[in-house]
N, C-alpha and C positions, 0 to 999 in steps of 0.2 A: 350241836355246836354250829352247824351250818345255818340253822334258823337264828341262833343268837347273833352270829356275825352279820347276817343279813339285816338285822335290826340295829346293830351297834355301829357298823362301819359307815353307813350314810350320814351319821351325826356329824362327821368331820367335814361334810360338804354342805350341810344345812347352813343358812346365813349366820346364825349365832356361833355355831361350832367352828365354821370356817374363819370368821372374824377373830375368834379367840386363838385359833391355831396360827393364823398369820401374825397376830399380835405377839404371840409367844416367840415366834421366829424372829420378829423385829426386835424384841427385847434382848434375845440372845445375841443377835448380830450387833447390838449396841455396845457389846463388850469387845468387839473386834475392830478392825480397821474399816469395816463396811458400814460405817455410821450413816452415810448418805442413803445406802440401800435400806438400812433399818428404818430411817425416817420415811422413806417412800412406802415401804410395806405397811408401816403403822398408819399412814394416811389412807392407803388403799383399804385397810381393814375398817377404819372409821367411816369412810365414805360408803363402802359397800354395805356396812351394817345400817347406816343412816338411810340409804336408798331403799333397801329391802324392808325397812321398818315403816315406810310411809304408806298410808292407805291408797294413794294414787297408783303406786307401783304394784302393791298387792292386788288391787282390783284389776289392773291391766293383766297381770300374770294369771290370776285366777280365772278370768273370763276365757282364757285360751283353752281351758279344760272344761269348765262348767257348762258352757253354752254350745258345746258340740252336739248335745241333745237338749232341745229346748224344753222348758217347763210345760207341763200339761195338766189341765184341771182334772180332778178325779172323775167328773162326769164324762170327760172326753177320752178316758183311758180305754184301750181295747179290752175286751173280755178275754179271760184266760182261765185255765184250770187252777193255777197256783201262783201265789206271789212268793218269790224267793227273796227272803229278807236277810241281808248281811249284817253281821254283828259289829262290834266295836263301838257300842253306844252306851253300855252300862258298866259302872265300876262295881267291884265286888263289895258286898256288905261286911267287910272285915272290921273288927273292933277298932275304934269306938263306934263305927257306923252300925246302925241296926237295919238300914234299908239300902238297897242298891242305889248307887249314885248315878244320876242322869247326866249325860254329857250333852253338848250342843248338837250332836248327831242323832239325838233321840227322835228327831223328825222322821227318821226311817221307820221307826216302830209305829208312830202315830199314822203315818201315811199308809202303811200296810193294813192297819186296822180300818182306816177309812175306805180303802179299796174293798175290803171284805164287806163292810157295812153297806157299801154301794152296790154290792152284788157283782163286782167286776171279777172276783175270784171266789172259789169255794173252799180254798185251803191256803194256809200260810206255812211255808217251809222256812224255818229259822236255822240258819247255818252260822254257828259261832261257838268255838271252843275257847280255851284259855292258853295264854303264853306260859310255857312251863316254868319260867323263873319268877312269875308273879304269884303272890299269895292269893289263893282262891278258895271260896267256900263251896261254890257250885259252878257248873259250866254256864257260861254266859247265856247260851241258848235257853236254858231253863229259867233264868232270871227274866229274859225277854218274854218268854211265854207267860210268866206270871203277870207281867205288865200288860200284855195283850188281852189276857182274861179280864183284867181291871178295866180295860177299854171296851169290853163287851164282846170280844171274840170268843166263841165257845172253845173249850179245851179240846173237843173232838176234832176241831178244824185246824189244829196246830200240829205240825210235824217237826221234830227236833233232829238236828244234826249237831252233835256236841264235840266232835273230835278235831275239827279244822282249826289251824293256827294262823293261816294267812289266806289271801284271796285265791291262790292256786288251789289250796286244799278245799276252800269253800266250793269252788267250781267242780272239782273232781268228785267230792263226796256228794254234792247235790245231784250231779249227773247220775250217780249210781242209785240214789233214792228215787229220782224221777223215773228212771228206767224200771225199777222194781215196782213202782206203783202205776206204771202205764201212763204217766202224764206226758203229754206231747206239746203243751203250750204253757207259757209262764210269763210273768212280769218280773223283771229284775229291779228290786228296790234297794237303792243305796244313795249315798250323798252324791250330789252332782259332780263334785270335784273328783270323786273316786270312780264315777261311772265309765269314762273311757277305758281305763285299765280293766275294770270289771267286765265290761262287754267283751273285750278282746280275750280275756282269760276264760270266760265261760264258753265263748265260741270255740276256743282251742280244745276245750273239754267236750265238745260236741253238743253244746246247748245253745240254740239260737233263741234267746229270750227277747221279749220286747222291753226296752229300757223304760223305767219310770223313775227319773231322778227326783231327789228332794234335797232339803237342807242347802238351798242355794245361799251363797255368801257374797256374791258379787252382783254388780249391776252394770251391764255393758253400756257404754256411752253415757254413764251418769256424769253430770257436771261436777267438776272438782272445785272445792273451796280452798281457802288458804290453810285450813286445818288439815286438809288431806295431804299436805306436803310436810307435815310435822310427824316425827316418829311416834309410833303407837304400838303397844304390845300386841293388841289384837291383829293389827296389820302384819306384824312380824310372824305371828302364828299362822296366818293365812298364807303368807309367802312360803313359809317352811313346809306347810302341808302340800302346796302346789309343787314345790321342788321335789318333795318326797314322791309325788305321783309321777312326775317326769322321769325321775331316776328309776322308780319301780317299773315303769313301762319299758325302759331300755333293758333292765335286768331280766324282766320276764320274756322279752323277745329273744335275748341271748340264750336263755335257758329253754326256749321252745314252749313257754307257758302261755304266750299270748301272740 
């Protein structure tokens, strides 16, 4: 239940959910004497949704997270014993699908494979379980391992952690596996937007890994065009993901996880 609520409750403060909630309150107030308040709330909901849906705002907010750790070329990555690869990149092959569905964050898997091919790591630890309320065929870590093999990583070089359901459990379970195998150095591979929270969470679990962010979605200082001030579904998605990370960092700090 705790995990379910942690995933469900923030929806009310994500841009779309918050706009709908405020819009609903405005609609209800329209049946009372507070019609002026209702109109004000409705306008705020529309303006807020519009602003958070623009690429210029999404890019500005996303850069606050993504570029805390700059992008590094594979050849410039420090050598380590293992790459710790976080999941959240593959959809389950549930019918009518016959193959795992690749999300935009699949860069994480490709980057880990490239680090291995470049000799930067000798093993890849995949940490990814499944959320209990989602239909699943296999643990996501196993699906990722199959894809890594397709990319040329030997099966013997892949270690699986299949029980974690969030970043905190990724860190705690990975720390146990690294201690068991005697690994003392590692590269943390995840999306740039997720990297600040991941680094803090793994540090709290006793793992000081070198960050290797990937899946960058923003460009700091990029010139804005007129189109960047128009609403865009992709921009709203980026804003939502950034808000999720900011909220997640606060929650993790309060719980002592980061």
